[in-house]
DSSP file (Angstrom, degrees, kcal/mol; ACC not computed):
  #  RESIDUE AA STRUCTURE BP1 BP2  ACC     N-H-->O    O-->H-N    N-H-->O    O-->H-N    TCO  KAPPA ALPHA  PHI   PSI    X-CA   Y-CA   Z-CA
    1    1 A M     >        0   0    0      0, 0.0     4,-1.9     0, 0.0     5,-0.2   0.000 360.0 360.0 360.0 -39.1  -13.8   22.7  -45.7
    2    2 A N  H  >  +     0   0    0      1,-0.2     4,-2.6     2,-0.2     5,-0.2   0.856 360.0  55.5 -66.1 -33.0  -16.3   25.4  -47.0
    3    3 A Q  H  > S+     0   0    0      2,-0.2     4,-2.5     1,-0.2    -1,-0.2   0.879 106.7  50.4 -67.9 -36.1  -16.6   23.5  -50.3
    4    4 A I  H  > S+     0   0    0      2,-0.2     4,-2.4     1,-0.2    -2,-0.2   0.918 112.4  46.1 -66.5 -43.5  -17.6   20.3  -48.5
    5    5 A I  H  X S+     0   0    0     -4,-1.9     4,-2.4     2,-0.2    -2,-0.2   0.917 113.5  49.1 -64.5 -43.3  -20.2   22.1  -46.5
    6    6 A L  H  X S+     0   0    0     -4,-2.6     4,-2.6     1,-0.2    -2,-0.2   0.903 111.3  49.7 -62.5 -42.3  -21.5   23.9  -49.6
    7    7 A L  H  X S+     0   0    0     -4,-2.5     4,-2.4     2,-0.2    -1,-0.2   0.903 111.3  49.4 -62.8 -42.1  -21.7   20.6  -51.4
    8    8 A A  H  X S+     0   0    0     -4,-2.4     4,-2.3     2,-0.2    -2,-0.2   0.905 112.2  47.8 -64.3 -41.9  -23.6   19.0  -48.5
    9    9 A V  H  X S+     0   0    0     -4,-2.4     4,-2.2     2,-0.2    -2,-0.2   0.922 113.3  47.4 -66.6 -44.8  -26.1   21.9  -48.4
   10   10 A L  H  X S+     0   0    0     -4,-2.6     4,-2.1     2,-0.2    -2,-0.2   0.900 112.2  50.2 -64.1 -39.6  -26.6   21.8  -52.2
   11   11 A T  H  X S+     0   0    0     -4,-2.4     4,-2.2     1,-0.2    -2,-0.2   0.924 111.2  47.8 -64.3 -44.0  -27.1   18.0  -52.2
   12   12 A S  H  X S+     0   0    0     -4,-2.3     4,-2.3     1,-0.2    -1,-0.2   0.859 110.8  52.2 -66.8 -33.5  -29.6   18.2  -49.3
   13   13 A C  H  X S+     0   0    0     -4,-2.2     4,-1.5     2,-0.2    -1,-0.2   0.892 109.1  50.3 -67.2 -38.6  -31.5   21.0  -51.1
   14   14 A I  H  < S+     0   0    0     -4,-2.1     4,-0.5     1,-0.2    -2,-0.2   0.924 114.2  43.9 -65.6 -43.2  -31.7   18.9  -54.3
   15   15 A F  H >< S+     0   0    0     -4,-2.2     3,-0.9     1,-0.2     4,-0.3   0.874 112.0  53.2 -69.5 -36.3  -33.0   15.9  -52.4
   16   16 A A  H >< S+     0   0    0     -4,-2.3     3,-1.2     1,-0.2    -1,-0.2   0.782  98.6  64.2 -70.2 -26.3  -35.5   18.0  -50.4
   17   17 A S  T 3< S+     0   0    0     -4,-1.5    -1,-0.2     1,-0.2    -2,-0.2   0.707  94.1  62.6 -70.6 -18.2  -36.9   19.5  -53.6
   18   18 A G  T <  S+     0   0    0     -3,-0.9     2,-0.4    -4,-0.5    -1,-0.2   0.599  83.3  95.7 -81.0 -11.8  -38.2   16.0  -54.6
   19   19 A C    <   +     0   0    0     -3,-1.2     2,-0.3    -4,-0.3    -3,-0.0  -0.653  50.2 152.3 -82.8 131.8  -40.4   15.8  -51.6
   20   20 A S        -     0   0    0     -2,-0.4     2,-0.4     0, 0.0    -2,-0.0  -0.981  45.3-102.7-152.6 162.7  -44.0   16.8  -52.2
   21   21 A T        -     0   0    0     -2,-0.3     2,-0.5     1,-0.0    -2,-0.0  -0.705  37.9-120.0 -88.3 137.6  -47.5   16.1  -50.9
   22   22 A V        -     0   0    0     -2,-0.4     5,-0.1     2,-0.0    -1,-0.0  -0.659  27.1-132.8 -79.2 127.9  -49.7   13.9  -53.0
   23   23 A K    >>  -     0   0    0     -2,-0.5     3,-1.5     1,-0.1     4,-0.8  -0.435  20.2-112.9 -76.2 153.6  -52.8   15.6  -54.1
   24   24 A P  G >4 S+     0   0    0      0, 0.0     3,-0.6     0, 0.0     4,-0.4   0.849 117.8  51.8 -57.8 -35.3  -56.2   13.9  -53.8
   25   25 A W  G 34 S+     0   0    0      1,-0.2     4,-0.2     2,-0.1     3,-0.1   0.611 107.2  55.0 -79.7  -9.1  -56.6   13.5  -57.5
   26   26 A Q  G X> S+     0   0    0     -3,-1.5     4,-1.3     1,-0.1     3,-0.7   0.596  86.5  79.4 -93.8 -13.2  -53.2   11.9  -57.8
   27   27 A R  H <X S+     0   0    0     -4,-0.8     4,-1.1    -3,-0.6    -1,-0.1   0.797  83.3  63.7 -69.0 -27.4  -53.8    9.2  -55.3
   28   28 A G  H 34 S+     0   0    0     -4,-0.4    -1,-0.2     1,-0.2     3,-0.2   0.869 102.4  49.6 -63.5 -35.4  -55.7    7.1  -57.9
   29   29 A Y  H X4 S+     0   0    0     -3,-0.7     3,-0.9    -4,-0.2    -1,-0.2   0.873 110.6  49.8 -69.8 -36.2  -52.5    6.8  -60.0
   30   30 A L  H 3< S+     0   0    0     -4,-1.3    -1,-0.2     1,-0.2    -2,-0.2   0.651 102.4  61.6 -78.9 -14.5  -50.5    5.7  -57.0
   31   31 A S  T 3< S+     0   0    0     -4,-1.1    -1,-0.2    -3,-0.2    -2,-0.2   0.375  77.7 116.5 -93.3   6.4  -52.9    3.0  -55.9
   32   32 A K  S X  S-     0   0    0     -3,-0.9     3,-1.5    -4,-0.1     4,-0.2  -0.354  78.3-115.6 -70.6 154.9  -52.6    1.1  -59.2
   33   33 A D  G >  S+     0   0    0      1,-0.3     3,-1.6     2,-0.2    -1,-0.1   0.801 113.0  65.7 -62.2 -30.5  -51.2   -2.5  -59.0
   34   34 A I  G 3  S+     0   0    0      1,-0.3    -1,-0.3     3,-0.0    -4,-0.1   0.739  94.8  60.0 -64.3 -21.7  -48.2   -1.5  -61.0
   35   35 A M  G <  S+     0   0    0     -3,-1.5    -1,-0.3    -6,-0.1    -2,-0.2   0.422  78.7 114.0 -89.0   0.6  -47.1    0.8  -58.2
   36   36 A T    <   -     0   0    0     -3,-1.6    -5,-0.0    -4,-0.2    -3,-0.0  -0.387  65.3-139.0 -71.8 153.0  -46.7   -2.0  -55.6
   37   37 A S        +     0   0    0     -2,-0.1     2,-0.5     3,-0.0    -1,-0.1   0.432  65.8 117.9 -90.9   0.3  -43.3   -2.7  -54.3
   38   38 A A        -     0   0    0      1,-0.2    -2,-0.1     3,-0.0     5,-0.0  -0.556  45.4-168.6 -71.2 118.3  -43.8   -6.5  -54.4
   39   39 A V  S    S+     0   0    0     -2,-0.5    -1,-0.2     1,-0.3    -3,-0.0   0.892  84.6  33.6 -73.1 -38.5  -41.3   -8.0  -56.8
   40   40 A D     >  -     0   0    0      1,-0.1     4,-2.5    -3,-0.1    -1,-0.3  -0.862  67.6-175.3-120.1  95.0  -43.0  -11.3  -56.8
   41   41 A P  H  > S+     0   0    0      0, 0.0     4,-2.3     0, 0.0     5,-0.2   0.864  86.4  51.5 -60.4 -37.1  -46.8  -10.9  -56.4
   42   42 A L  H  > S+     0   0    0      2,-0.2     4,-2.1     1,-0.2     5,-0.1   0.917 111.7  46.3 -67.5 -41.9  -47.4  -14.7  -56.2
   43   43 A G  H  > S+     0   0    0      2,-0.2     4,-2.4     1,-0.2    -1,-0.2   0.880 112.4  51.1 -66.4 -38.1  -44.8  -15.1  -53.5
   44   44 A S  H  X S+     0   0    0     -4,-2.5     4,-2.3     2,-0.2    -2,-0.2   0.894 109.3  50.5 -64.0 -40.6  -46.2  -12.2  -51.6
   45   45 A S  H  X S+     0   0    0     -4,-2.3     4,-2.2    -5,-0.2    -2,-0.2   0.892 111.0  49.1 -64.5 -39.8  -49.7  -13.7  -51.8
   46   46 A L  H  X S+     0   0    0     -4,-2.1     4,-2.3     2,-0.2    -2,-0.2   0.914 110.0  50.8 -65.1 -42.5  -48.4  -17.0  -50.5
   47   47 A D  H  X S+     0   0    0     -4,-2.4     4,-2.7     1,-0.2    -2,-0.2   0.905 110.7  49.4 -60.7 -42.0  -46.6  -15.2  -47.6
   48   48 A N  H  X S+     0   0    0     -4,-2.3     4,-2.7     2,-0.2     5,-0.2   0.892 109.8  52.0 -64.3 -40.1  -49.8  -13.4  -46.7
   49   49 A H  H  X S+     0   0    0     -4,-2.2     4,-1.6     2,-0.2    -2,-0.2   0.916 112.5  44.4 -63.2 -42.8  -51.7  -16.7  -46.8
   50   50 A I  H  X S+     0   0    0     -4,-2.3     4,-2.1     2,-0.2     5,-0.2   0.931 114.2  50.0 -66.6 -45.1  -49.3  -18.3  -44.5
   51   51 A Y  H  X S+     0   0    0     -4,-2.7     4,-2.2     1,-0.2    -2,-0.2   0.936 113.6  43.7 -60.0 -48.1  -49.2  -15.3  -42.2
   52   52 A F  H  X>S+     0   0    0     -4,-2.7     4,-1.4     1,-0.2     5,-1.3   0.772 110.5  56.3 -72.8 -24.6  -52.9  -15.0  -41.9
   53   53 A S  H  <5S+     0   0    0     -4,-1.6    -1,-0.2    -5,-0.2    -2,-0.2   0.891 111.7  43.1 -69.6 -38.6  -53.3  -18.8  -41.5
   54   54 A K  H  <5S+     0   0    0     -4,-2.1    -2,-0.2     1,-0.2    -1,-0.2   0.854 115.9  48.7 -72.9 -34.9  -51.0  -18.7  -38.5
   55   55 A E  H  <5S-     0   0    0     -4,-2.2    -1,-0.2    -5,-0.2    -2,-0.2   0.754 101.7-132.0 -76.3 -24.5  -52.6  -15.5  -37.1
   56   56 A G  T  <5S+     0   0    0     -4,-1.4     2,-0.2     1,-0.3    -3,-0.2   0.753  73.0  98.6  75.4  25.3  -56.1  -16.9  -37.4
   57   57 A S      < -     0   0    0     -5,-1.3     2,-0.4    -6,-0.2    -1,-0.3  -0.772  61.2-139.2-132.6 176.4  -57.3  -13.7  -39.0
   58   58 A S        -     0   0    0     -2,-0.2    -9,-0.0    -3,-0.1    -5,-0.0  -0.994  57.1 -10.4-144.6 135.7  -57.9  -12.4  -42.5
   59   59 A G  S    S+     0   0    0     -2,-0.4    -1,-0.1   -11,-0.1    -2,-0.0   0.026  80.2  93.3  72.7 177.4  -57.1   -9.1  -44.2
   60   60 A G    >   +     0   0    0      1,-0.1     3,-0.9    -3,-0.1    -1,-0.1   0.704  42.3 139.9  73.3  21.2  -55.9   -5.9  -42.6
   61   61 A G  T 3  S+     0   0    0      1,-0.2    -1,-0.1     3,-0.0    -2,-0.0   0.738  74.4  45.6 -67.8 -21.5  -52.2   -6.7  -43.2
   62   62 A Q  T 3  S+     0   0    0      2,-0.1     2,-0.3     0, 0.0    -1,-0.2   0.492  98.4  87.1 -98.8  -4.9  -51.6   -3.1  -44.1
   63   63 A A  S <  S-     0   0    0     -3,-0.9     2,-0.1     1,-0.0     0, 0.0  -0.686  73.4-124.7-100.6 150.7  -53.5   -1.5  -41.3
   64   64 A A        +     0   0    0     -2,-0.3     2,-0.2     2,-0.0    -2,-0.1  -0.468  64.3  65.8 -84.0 160.7  -52.3   -0.6  -37.8
   65   65 A G        +     0   0    0     -2,-0.1     2,-0.3     0, 0.0    -2,-0.0  -0.615  43.8 171.3 120.8-179.6  -54.0   -1.9  -34.7
   66   66 A G        +     0   0    0     -2,-0.2     3,-0.2     0, 0.0     2,-0.1  -0.988  18.3 116.6 165.6-164.5  -54.5   -5.2  -33.0
   67   67 A G  S    S-     0   0    0     -2,-0.3     0, 0.0     1,-0.2     0, 0.0  -0.344  76.8 -69.2  98.7 176.8  -55.8   -6.9  -29.9
   68   68 A C        -     0   0    0      2,-0.1    -1,-0.2    -2,-0.1     3,-0.1   0.660  59.6-121.2 -83.9 -15.6  -58.7   -9.2  -29.3
   69   69 A G        +     0   0    0      1,-0.3     2,-0.2    -3,-0.2    -2,-0.1   0.410  67.9 132.1  92.2  -3.2  -61.4   -6.6  -29.9
   70   70 A C              0   0    0      1,-0.1    -1,-0.3     0, 0.0    -2,-0.1  -0.573 360.0 360.0 -84.4 149.2  -62.9   -7.1  -26.4
   71   71 A N              0   0    0     -2,-0.2    -1,-0.1    -3,-0.1    -2,-0.0   0.414 360.0 360.0-102.3 360.0  -63.6   -4.0  -24.3
């Protein structure tokens, strides 16, 4: 039982050591097109076109918020 707990603690320590804060000068590397998670950029672009056509809006797909904008 102690070996299982020790293995779980060591595994979680190994995974936690991979977490780090991105420095401001490193953000430029992460914002490159090669770092996107879209497997099919053309399909993703088509999905965005359909989504924004139905929504009646353009852009801002990655930003939070919403509403009609009236106060």
